[in-house]
N, C-alpha and C positions, 0 to 999 in steps of 0.2 A: 239206609245209606248214611255214612258218617257225614257230619256237617262239612268237613274240609273237602271231602270228595264230591259232595253235591254242589259245592260252590263253584267247581270248575265246569259244571255242565253248562253248555252254551244257552240252553233254553230256560235256565233257572235265573229268575230276575230278583231274587232275594226280597227286599222290602219295598218293591215297586208299589206305587199307589194304584188303586182300582181305575181311576180316571186315566192314568198314564197307559195302562194296559189296553183299555178300551180305545183310546185314540190311536195307538200304534197298530192294533190288530184289525181295526175297522176295514181298512183297504186291502187286507191280505185275503188270499183265496181260502176256500173251504179246506179244512184239515190243518190250518195254521194254529199254533198253540204256544203257550208259555206257562211256566209254573212260578208262583211267588209264595211268600209266607202268608199264612192265613191270620185272621184277627185273633184266633185262639192259639195259645202257645203250643208249639210242637206240631201243628197241622199245617197243611199247604192248600193252595187254591190253584186248580187247573182251569185256564181260560182257553176255550177252543172255538174256532169258527165253524158253524154248521148251518147249511142252508141260508147263508147270507147273514146270520145272526151270531152274536157272541154268547156262548153258554159258559157259566161258571159252575165248576164241580169241586166240591171239597174233598181233599185227600186226607183220610184219617190215618194216624200213626199210633199203634198201640202195641207195646211189648215187642218191639223189633219187627212188627209186621205192618203193612200198609195196604189200603184199598179205599174204595169209594163208599163203603158202608161197614157197619160193625159185623155184618154177616159175610162180608167178602174181603177179609184181610188175608189175601192169598199171596202177597208178594213180599220179598225180603227187604226191598228198598224202593225208593221212588224211581230210580233209573230202570229197574226191571219192570215196574208197572208201566212206565212210558214206552219202553221197548216192546212190551207185549201188545199194547194198543196201537203200535205203528202198523201192525199187520192184522190186528183183530179189532173190529168195529166196537165203538162204545155202546152199541145197541144192546149188548149183554147187560149193561147197567141201566139204560133207559131206552125204551123203544123209539123215542123221538130223536135220539142221537145216533143216527146211522152214518157214522163218519170215523175214519182212522186218523191217527196223529201223524200226518205225512209231512208237515212243513214246520219244523221248529224255527221260531223267530229268535234271532241271536240277541243276547244282552247288549251287544255293541249298538244295536238300534236304539235301545233305551238310553245308553250313555250319550250317544249323539243328540238324542232328543232333549236330554236334560241340559247338555251344554248350550244348545240353541235356545232353550227356554230361559236358561239363566241369563243369557245375553239379552234376550228380549225384555226380561224383567229389569235388567240394569238400564237398558235404553229408555225405559219409561221415565226414569228419574234423571236422565241426562238432558241438558239443554241442547237445542239444535245448534249445529255448526253454522258458520257465516253464510253458507249457501242453502241453508234450510234442511240439509240432509246430515246423516251421521252414519259412519261406517263402523261395523261391529268390531273391527280390529282395534279401534282406538277406545279403550274402556277406562282410561285414567282420568275421568272427569265426572261431574254430576253432583247433585245435592247430597247423594249418599256416598260421599268421597271416602269417609273413614271405613265404611263397610267394604268398599272396593279395594282399599289398601289392605285391609285385613284378609280378604279372600286372595289377593295377590300374594301375600306372605304365606298363606296356606298352600297355594300352588307351588311356591318355592320349597317349603318344608316337605311337601309330599314328593316332589321331584328328588330331593336329597335322599329321602327314605328309599325311593325306588332304586336309586343308584347304589346305595349301601346294600340293599337286598340282592341286587344283581351281582355285586362283587363278592358278597358273602356266599352266594350259591356257587359261584365259580371256585372260590377258595375251598369250600366244603367238598365239592366234586374232586378237586385236585387232591385233597387229603385222602379221600376214599380210594381213588385210583392209585395213589402213591403207596398206600398201605397194602393193597393187593399186589402191586408190583414188587414191593419189598418181600412179601410172603413168598411169591413165586421164585424170586432170586435165592432166598434162604433155602427153600426146598430143593432147588437145583444144586446148591452148594453142599447140602447135607448128603445127597446121593453121591456126589463126586468125592467127598472126604472119606468114604468108607475104604477106599483103596489108595490113599495118599499117605505120604510120610509126615512126620511131625513138622518139618519145615514148611511143607505145602499147607498143612493145616493152620499154621500160624499166619501164613499169607492170606488164606481164605477168611480167617477170623478178622484180620485187619480190614479186609474188604467190607465185611459186614459192618464194622465200626464206622467206616466212611459213609456207608449208606445210612446208618443211624444219624450221623451228623446232618445229612441232607434232610432226613425225616424231621429232625428238630426244627429246621428252618421252615418246612412246610406246615408243621403243627403251629409254629409261632405265627405264621401268616394267617392261618385259619382262625386262631384265637383272636388275632387283631381285628379281622373282618367281622367276627361274631360280636365283639364288644362294640364296634362301630355301628353294626346293624341295630343292636339293641338301643344304642344311644339315639339314633335317628327315629326308631320306632317310638321310643318314649316321648321324644320331642313332638312327633306328629300327634300322638294320642293326647298329650297335654294341651297342645294348641287347639285341637278340635274341641276339647272340653271347655277351654277358655272361650271360644267363639260361641258355643251353645249357651254358656252362662251369660254372655253379653247380648243374647237375643238374636243372633244371626240364624235365619231359618235353616233347618236341617237339610231341606231340599237343595238350597244353594250350596251348602257345604258338600253334599254328595255330588252335585254337579261339578264342583271345582275338583274334587278328587278324581272323578271319572275323566275330566278334561286332562288332568296331569298324566293319567295312565295312557290316554290316547296319544298325547304329544310325545311321551317318553318312548313309545314303541319305535319311533324313527331315529332315536339317538344312537349313534354307533358306539360300540364298546370302548373304542379309543377315547372318545369324548368323555364317557363316564369315568374312565380311569384318570383322565386329565383334570376334570372339574372337581371331583369329590374331595381330593386332598387340599384344594385351595379354600382357604377360610372365607366364609361369607362375612365381610366386615360390616355391612350395613343392611338394614331392612329397606324394602321399597319406599317406605314413608320418608326415608332420609334424603332421597334424591328425586322423587317423582313430584312434579309441580302441576297443579290443576289449573293451568292458565295457558291459553294460546299465545299470549302477547310476547313477542320477542323482546321488546323494550323492558317488560317486567322481569324477564329472565336475566337480562343484562344488569338491571338495577339490583337484583338479589345478589348476583355474583360479585358485582363491584362493592356492595356493602359488606359482604363477607370478606372480600380481599382486604378492605380497609381495617377490618378487625383482626387481621392476621399479624399486625404489628411488624411489617417489614419482611416477613417470610415470603418466599417465592410462591405465587399462586398457581404454579403449573400443576395441572391435574385436578384443580377445583372444578366441579361440574354439577349439572342438574339435567334432568330429562323432562321434557314437556311435550304437549301435542303440537303438531305442525299446523301453521295457519293456512298454508297453500296446499298441503297434501293431507287431507283429513283422515287418510288411512295409514298415516305414518307418525312416528315420533321424531323429536329432534334432540340430539345430544349437544348441549352448550358447554364447552370446556375451555379452560385457560391452557395455553401451551407456549413454549418458547418465550417465557418471561413477559407476561402481560398481553399476549396475543389471544384473542377470543375467537374460537371457531364454532360453527353451527353445522352439525352433520346429521343427515337423514338416517333414521333407523326404520327398516321395514319389517313386516311380519309375513313371511312366506309360509308355505305348507311345511317347511322344515324348521320353522321357529323364527326367532328374532336375530337380526344382524344388520350391519351397514348395508345401505342400498347398493346392489350389485357387488357386494363384498365377497360372496361365496362361502362365508363361514357363519353358521346360524346356531342358535342355542334355544333350548326348550322354553326358558323364561327370560324376561328382561333382566332379572336378578343374575342369571347365569352370564348374560352378556356383560353386565357390570363386573361380575366376579372375574371373568376371564381377562378383561382389559384393565383390571386394577393392579396387575403385576405382570412381569415378563413371563410369558408362558413357558413351561418346561414340558417337553414332549417325551413320553416314555418310549424307549426303542422296542420293548417287547413286554408282555405280561410278566408278573413276578414269577409265576410257576415255571415259565419257560426259561427264565434266567437261572433258576435253581437247577433245572434239569440239565442245562448246558454245563453248569459247574460240576454236576455229578459225572457227566461224560468225561470231562477233563480229568477228574480224579481217577476214574476207572481205566482210562487209557494208559495211566502210569503203572498199573499193576503188571507184574511180571507174569509171563505165560498166559496172557489174556486170550481167551477163546470166545468165539461167537456162540451165542445161544443157538442150539439146534432146534428143529421143529419138535414140539411136544405132542404127545398122543394121549388118547383116552380122555379122562376127566380134566386134564390140565389145559384143554383147549378153551376153557371158560375164563381165562385170565383177563384182567382189565388191560386196555390199550396203554402203551407207553406214554408218558406225559407229553413228550414232544410232538406227538401226533394229535394233540388236542385241537379242536376247532374253537378258537377263542371268540368267534363271531356268533356262537350259538349258546343259548342258556338252557337247552334241553338236556336230558340225561344222556350219558355216553353209552356206547355199545358195550355189551358184556362179552364180546368175542374178540380175540386177538390172534392173528396169524403170526407165528414165530418160525420163520424159515431161515435156513443158513444164508448169511450174507444179505438179509433183508431187514426192513423195519416194519413194525406193526401197522396194519391198515384197519382202523376201527370202522370205516365206512363200508367195507366189502362184506363183513360178517361171514367170511369163509366161502362165499360164492364166487369170488373173482369178479364181481360186478358191483357197480354203485348205482344208487337211484338216479333216474333220468333227470330229476331237477338239479342234481349236482354235477351234471356233465360240463357245464360252462365253468366250473371252478377248477377243473383239472389243469395241471401244469406239467409239461413234459421236460424232463431233465436229460440233457445230452452231454456226454463227456467232451472235453475240449479237443481231445485227439480223435474224435469219431470221424470216420471217413465221410460222413454226410456233410461235415463242416468244411471239408477240403475243396477248394475250387477246382472245377474240371472244365477244360477248354475255355478258360476265362479270356485269354488273349484273342482267341478266335471270335468269341462273342463280342468283345469290345471292338475289334477291327471291323467286323461285319456291321455293328451298330454305327460306327463312325462313317463307314462307307455309305450306308443307307442315308444317314443324315446329310452327308456332303452331296450325294446325288439329288436328294429332295431339295436341298437349299439351292443347288445350281439350277435345277429345273424351275424353281420358284423365281429366282433372279432373272433367268432367261425370259420367262413369260411376263414378268412385271416391268422390265426395263422399257421406258417409253420409246416408241418408234414414230416415224414420220406420219403425219396426216396431211395428205396432198390435195390441192384443188386443181382440177383439170379444166381448161377453158372450153367454152362452147363456141365453135367457129361458124356455126350455121347462121344464116341471115334471118332477121326477124321480118316475116312477110305480112303479118297481120297486126294492126294496132287499133286501138279504140280512140278515135278522134273526138275530143270534147269541145274544141274551140278552133274556128278557122275564120280569119279576117284578112281581106286582101289589101286594105288601105287604112292604116299602115299594115304591112304583112305581119301576121301573127298566127301561130299554130300550136295547139296543146293536144297531146295524146298520151294514152297509157298502154302498157304492154307487159307481158310476162317474159322473164328470161331465167336461165338456170346455169349452174356450173356443176360439174361432177366432183365428188369427193371420194377419196380412197383412204381406208384405215388399215395400216399395216400392223396394228397392235393385236394382242391376244385378248383384249377386253373391249367392251363397247365404249363409244365416245358419244357424248350428247352435244348437239349443236343448239345453242341457246339464243343466238341472234345472228342475222345476216344483213349487212348493209352494203350499198353500192353508190358510188359517186359517178355521174355520167358527164363526160367531157366531149364537146363537139370536135370532130376531126374532118369538118367540111373542107378545110385546108389542112395539109399535113402539119402545119405549124400552129394550128389553133389550140388554145388552152382554156377556152371558155366553158364554164360549167353550165350545162343546160338542163340538168335534172338529177333526181335522187331515186334510190330504190331500197327495198328492205323487206325483211320477214322476221318477226319475233317469235314464231312458233318453235317449240322444242322438238328437235328431230334426232332420233337415235340412229347412229351409224354402227352397223354390225361389225364384229372383229374380222380381220383378214379379208376385207372387201377390196375388189379390184377397181380399176379405173372407171368401170361402168356400174359400180356397185350401187351408189346412191346419187340422187340428184337433189340439189338444193335450189328450189325455186324462190324467186323474189320478184315483187311487183315494182314497176318503174313508172315514173311520171316525167315527161319531157316538155319543155316550153321553148319553142323556136320563134325567133324574131329576126328582122333585118333580111339580109341576103339569103340566109338559109331558108327562112319561111317563104320568101318570094320565089326561091328556086323550087321549093316543094309544091307551089301552087301555079307554076308556069304552064304554058300551053302544051308543053311536052308530055304532060300527064295523059293526054289523049293518044299519045303514040307509044309510050313505053312506061314501065314502072320506074319510079324514082326512089333512090335509097340515099341515106346519109351515113357516112362512117362515124361511129361513136365509140369512145373508149370507156370501158366499164372497170373501175377500180373497186374490186370486191373485197370486203373484210368479213371473215367468219369467226365468231367467238364460240369456243367449245369448252367442255368440262369433262374431266375424268379423274377419279380418286380425289375429289375436292380440289383439284388443280385446274386453274383457268388458263386458257391459251388462245391466242388470236392468230389466224392464218390469213394472208392477203394474196390477191391475184389481180393482175391487170391484163385485160383482153380487149381486142378491137373487133367490132361486128358491124355489119351493114343493117340499118334499120329502115324499114319502109316508112315514107313520110308523105304519101299522097293524101289528099283530103278525104278520099273514100276510105282510107285505112286498109285497103286490100290490094296487095301487089301481085296477087296470083291470078287476077281476072285478065281476060283477053283485051288487048287494046287495039 
């Protein structure tokens, strides 16, 4: 297997250390495996889990053949050897290895492990934060500050290289597709020119010339991206060599590179196209400060401002760790002529950005790069602009005809450029449908279907004069909706409008009382009794009675106004909706104190002959609540109350 092809295998861990493989495969099930470079040049080591133990098998490569021993070099490359033992046990090599290679462990596991280990190594050199803890998101501090800055710069350079590689791949694919498209157009024109006049031949030749102009633009773009790609590749390799020369451990360098790859996977193509052309003005060491102290940052900025000799300090900035948020950074920046702001910067799973800002970048340097100038957003990728310009030119050709469906071997033409999926970096389809009045569909591959995972990306185009867009029975639906809303609103208002809550008097006499005190000289009489009123609720909702009080006035003489007692009940009582006059009774307890002539009358000798009653006026007040609205209803009623010392006016005399 070629080295470039082997490198893309998910189970190939390249220069992984033996202890790394052992740690990552220990908890995997039997049949788990990975392949890495062996200590001897050109050979490889297979690590496989068998019967709960890790076994190491050397893979020999000799003269284009590979195998587990000199006598068994039966496979053309490593991939075929691995594929063979996915279904065939390793027992054929060693009797003790009765296991198949069923569970390849991805190199992504190794990358994540290295990133985490690098952070743990950095944390060992870092001082504790004020609360005694340290969050691994904040790595711009510690005794090894210069090394951290160097690795941060490596992260930035690697990200720039990945962006350049991504754009170069897109431009190169555009070039290949455009060349095939030009070839198909020329072949079509050649067939048509066989039966055309000289004038028509000149027009077709002119068309080919226009297409060549567009091809020149595409080739120029491809060449530009190639140069840029090589520039960033050289910068990356040069800086890695510099770090190695400075004594930075190779393992930390590899972990930083893997970290950049993992972070870059989430960056949209539009962000790549936006950031790469923006010049990186400063290295991280120019603005990162290894100090929590806000006052120290202010002191540095003020000192720098004083050295600017009257120039505006707007835009002068530095970035430091936050004192109160140990997982965040702080941007301290001058703005609006000598005003100093401190803004939190957070690191989410999508990268660095202002807290709750919604715009995130792979590295903190990209954050600085973006906000160092007014951002310019590209409306569309370069190749798409070129293709639109091509269509404008072709529309001006006289006698333009649409391409008809090709047959036979011509069905293998490349898709038209404007059908390009700019969100993908994978190779394009080798099939294009060319039907009359249609545009190519690279996703269908001639089947009329697209993959299931692309279903959510479909967009339906409907002409503006399509019958489906014309309203039908709109006025009817509107009127019906208005009518229903009015009806519901009327019903709601009808049911919610407050109605009367009435108290109905109780005209029955009180025949039994509980006498608590009776004195003849001077005459005095105290007794208790229960009384009630009826309550009627005409509302469509319940009403709660929260308090009932009564003032009792003596009517021994019709003109009497003497208050002789009180009554009340503080219990909460619920009155059901639409209750009638007999619906609910509100009971209340009453205490009466009689003296003078009234008390003497109640204890006279007549009590042996007949029951004695005293007329009393009850002024009742009822407090109620509904919909958080409080209301009080009053009632005045007169009743006869038994006042004999025995308290029972129903006994025979």
